[in-house]
N, C-alpha and C positions, 0 to 999 in steps of 0.2 A: 147067162143071167149070172152065176156065181161072179164071174170077174168083175161085172160092174158092182155088185154090192161090196166087193172088197177096196174097189179104189174110191167108194165114196167112204168108208169107213178111215180111211189113211187120210183123207183129205180133212175129217173132223178132229184126228188127233193132231196134227200139225198145222193147220191153219193156212190161210191163203198167205202166198208167197208174193213179197214186196217187190215193185219193179226194179231193175239195177239204177236209174235214174236217181228215185227217189233215195235208195240207200245211199247214194254217194252226198245227197245234200246233209243228210244228217251226219256222216262222217266228218264232212267240213265244218259244220257248226261246232261239234266237239272240240275240234282241233283249235277253232279261235277262240274258244271261250278258255282253253288253258293256255292259250298264248297271252290272253290278257290278263288274267291272274298271276302268270309268271312276270309282265312287265311291270305291274303295277307294285308286285313284292320287290322287285329289284330298284325301280326307279324311289319309289316310297322309301325304302330304307334308305336308300343315298342321299336323298334329300335332308331325310332325319340327322345321319350321320353329318353332314355338312351344315346342317344349321346350330348344333349342339356347339360346338367350339367358337362359333361366332358370337354367340350370345354368352358364353363366359369370357369373351377377350372385350367385348363392344360394350354391353348393357349391364352390368354388374345389378344385381336386385339390392337395395339399401333398405333397412327400415326406416319407417318415419316415426318422428318424435314432435310430441309439442314441446316448444320453448317458449321462453318471455323474457323479456328485459324489464326486469321489476322496477328502474329507478329507485327513489328514496320519497319514502312516506313520512308524514309527521305523525307519530302515533301517542295517542292519547292513554298512559297508563292507568289503569283502575285499578287500586287495592283495596280489598274488604279487610276491616279489623274489627275488633273488639277492645273493650275497656273502661274505666272508671271515669265519673264524671267529679270533677273536684273544682276547687278556686283556684283562678289561674295565679292569683297572688294572695297567699292564706296567711292572715295576720293574728298570731297568738297574742292575747291582750292577760297580761297578770297584774300582780302589785307591783309600782315601782319605787314605792317609799317604804317606810318602817313597818306601812301595817296597820291593823287593829280590826275593832270589829264592824261588820258592814252595817251601814244602818239603812240604807234604801239602794234599791235596783231599780234602776229608771229604763231599761230595756227590756225587749224580749227578741227571742230569735224572729229572724223574717223583717225586721224593723232596718230601716235607713238612717244612717247617723252621719254627722259632719265632722272633719277635723277638729279633736279637743274638745268634743261633746262629752260630759259626764256619763257614764255609763253606770257606777256604783258608787256610792258616798259611804266613806269610812268615819266613825265616831272621831272626833277631835278634841274635846274636852280640856284634855290635859295640854295638847299643844296649843291652844289657843291662849292658855294662862301663860305658859312659856313664852309665847310671841309678845302678849302684853307686858310682860316682865322685861324683854330686850327693849322694846318700843321705850319704856320709861327710863332704861338705862342711856338710851341716846338723847332723851332730854336732857339727863344730868349732865350727859357731857358736852352738850351745847351750853348748858347754863355755866360750867365752869370755862368754857372756852369763850363766852363774852365777859365773864370776871376778869378772866387772864388778860383779855385785850383791853377792856379799861384802864388795869393797872398799869399795861403797857403805856398807853396814851399819857396819862398823867406822870409816869416818871420821865418819857421824853420832855415833857415841857418843862419839867423841874432840872433836867440835867445842866442845861446850860446856865441856871441861875447859881448851881455848884450844890443845890442842896441833896443831889442824889450822884452819887458817884456812878461811872460809865460800867463799873463791874455790877452794880445794882441792875442798872438797865439790861444789860445782858442776862442777867438772872429772869428778867421779868421776860424778855423775848424768848427765854428758852422754857418759861412754864407758858405762855400762851401757845408755842409750838405742840409742845406735850398735852396740851387740853385739845386743840385740833386734831392730834392722832388719837386719841380717845373717842373722838365723836366719831372718826370713821370706823374704827374698830367696833365700835355701838352699832352704829350702822349696818356694818357687814354681818354683826351678829343678828340684827332684826332681821335682815334680808334673807339669809339664810333659812332662818326660823318661818318665815313666810313662804319660803320654796319649799320646803317638807311639808309644811300645812298643805300647799298646793298639789302635792304627790300624793297625798293621802287618797283622794279621790281617785277613782280609776277612769281613765279617759281614752277615748279612741284614738289612735296614733295617725289614722287618715280616714278619710270620707269612704263609707261603703256599706256592705251590707253586714247584720250581724246573722251568724250562721249558728251558734249553740252560746249557752249558757251555762255556767258551773257555781254560780254564787248567790247568795241566800242571804236576807236581811238576820242578824245575829251571828252570822259565819265570823269566826276569827281569820284574818289570812294575814300572810307575812310575805315576804320575797321567797320564801320558801314553799308558798301554797301551789305552785304550778299556775297553769292558764286557767282563767277564769271565763273568758269568752276568746270565741274566734269569730274572725271576720274576714270577708272577701272583699279586697281592695277595690274600689269603686265598681263592686257589683260584679265584676269581669268572670265568667266561667271559661274552663277548660274540658277538654275531653282526653285523656292519658292513654292512647291506643297502641297497643301492643302489636308490634310486627314483627317479622322475621328480619332475619338478617340481610336477606336476598330484599326484601321489599324497601328497606331502610336505604339500601343503595342507591344513590342516584335519586331519592325524594329530596325533593327542594323546599327553602322555606317560601311560603305563599302560595303553595298548592290550594286548590279548592277541595272542601269537604262536606259532605252531608251526614250529619248525624240523628239518629233514630234512640230515644232512650227505651229502654225495656219496657213493655207493657204499653207503649205509646204508638200512635199511627202518627204522629206528628215528626216532619223532618226540620232540623235547624240548620242554617248555613255557617259553615266556617270557614278558616285557613289554618293552615299548618304554621304555627310561629316557632315552632322549635323541633329539631330532630336531635334525639339523644346522641352524643359524642360517644357511648359506651355500648356495648352489647355485654349483657347478663352471660357470665359463662356456664353457668347451668343451664337455662332455658334458651340459650342461642336466641333471644328476643331483646329487641329494644323498644323505648316508647318515642312516639310522635306526638307533641302536645299541640291540639286543635283548638284553635281561640274561639270562643263563642260569645256572643252577647247574651245578657242577663235575660233569664225568662223563669217565671215559677215554675215550671215544669223541669226544667232542669235542676235536679238535687244533688248536690254533691255528695260523692259516694255512691250514687246509682251505676248501674250498668247502662252501657250503650253498645250499638254497632255504628258504624261510619264506614264511607266509600269516601276514597280519597282518590282524585281524579289528577293526574300529574303529565303532562308534555312533557314527552322526551325529545331528543335530537332526532332528526331524520334517519332514519335507518330503510333497507329493503324490508318489503315485506312478500313473503312467500308463502302459497296455499301449503298445507301438511303434507300433500301428494310429493312434493318436490324435495322434502327433506327427507334423508334417510340416516341411519345409524348403524354402527358395529361396534366392536370392541375398540375402537380407534376413537369412536365419538361421533358427532353428528358430521354430515358432510352433503354435498350436492353435487351434481353433474354440470358442467358447462362445456359450452360447443368451443373449440378453438376456430381459427380462421381457415382449416381443413375441413371443418365440421367433425371433428373428433371429438370424441367424449373425453373430458378430462376431470379427475375427481377434485373437488376443493372442499377441503375441511372448513367448517363454518362455527360460529357460537353462537348459540339461538338465546333469544330473549324472552319476552311475552309472548304468549300462546294464547290465541282468541277466537271468536267466529269469524274474525276478517283474516285470520293467516298466523304465520309463525314471523316475528320480527327477527331478524339476522343482525347482531350487534358486532359482528367480527367476520372476516373472511371475505366478505363482497363488499363491492364498491357500486354496485347496482346498475353498471353498463354491460354486466356480463348476459351472456342469452344461456338461461338456465332451463334445465331439462323439467319440465312440470310433471311428468308421470314416466312410467316405465323406465325409472333410474335403478330399480333391483335387477332388473334383465341387463343393464349394459355393461359393459367391462371396460376400463381405462383404455384409450387410444381406438374404439370402437368408433367406424365412420357411419354418420347417419343421414338422413334425409330430414333438416329442420323445417316444422311447420309454425310459424309465429303466431302467437295470440298476444292479443292488447294486454296491457298491464291492468293491474287493479286500480282504482281511485287512488288519488294523492294522500287522502287523510283516512285513517282507519284509527278502531279503537280496541285495543287491549287489555282484557280482563285477567287480574290474578288473584289468589284467594292466598292468605298467609296461612303457613302450616300450623 
């Protein structure tokens, strides 16, 4: 009994013993798994090593960049400016004659007058008497001429009869000629007096609008009294717009403008009729004169703002992302025939919401890199992705400094 109990206890400790055939199958499965892992490691590493040189040699990975052929666009440059309103042709009117006391003023500021119309009258009581005396002298000279001519005619009829010598006849001819000359002298003196009297009145030199009046009845005026009236010839007005040197560059006569006086919501159409030929060395600004039609709302001396639209020549237009800048200036990247990046220095014109106008350095038929220019280097090869160019017409806006 004790032997059996010992056998049972030994079986509980060691467990049941596997048959020999089952053990062989387990060992074979383990060996197969190990061989499979080794084969995968060997073949996978070899394929990877073989694929890497082929990729480097045959299929180089190139960065893709977006490019555009900008062409040339007609850019309307819009310049904002400020300035003062004034008469286009201002005429100062003063005393043209010897002057005197003003007796009447016939016009007020804001009135339209014709050429030669009397603006103010000057007392001429003394001058009228002088003119009358000169007129009487003309009559005396004419009477002397009539008498001298009659005596000459009688002498001519008697000389053939021998009653008067030829010498006496010649003296009478000289007397007649002297009388005729005195008539001319007296007539010239009288005409001069009349002209002087006519210049006593202050007259408008041309048709236009009276702007200011500095004359009052009872005022003593002379040629040194200065300006008594100011007029706008034809009522024509203008705005003298102050612009920077850069804005004046290329601005043409005839450019359209919209003028808005300060404190007004009305806008008046005009056009540039003169561009200043000089620049103020202190302010670095010049004047563009914008012609305006007369309107009571346009008051000379007032302040106004203007927007001038000037069509420039056709230039390439690019987005701002395409233009880079560094210490050497502005530049873009263009692609050559082998799709290699090439730096191209450019001169930038106006900048607006539509883009940047390039006024130098590009012809417009290049393939220009639109973005990622900051990450490229000259000579780098890329894969271009072409994008359609912007519309043919654009508007650029500039503000003077």
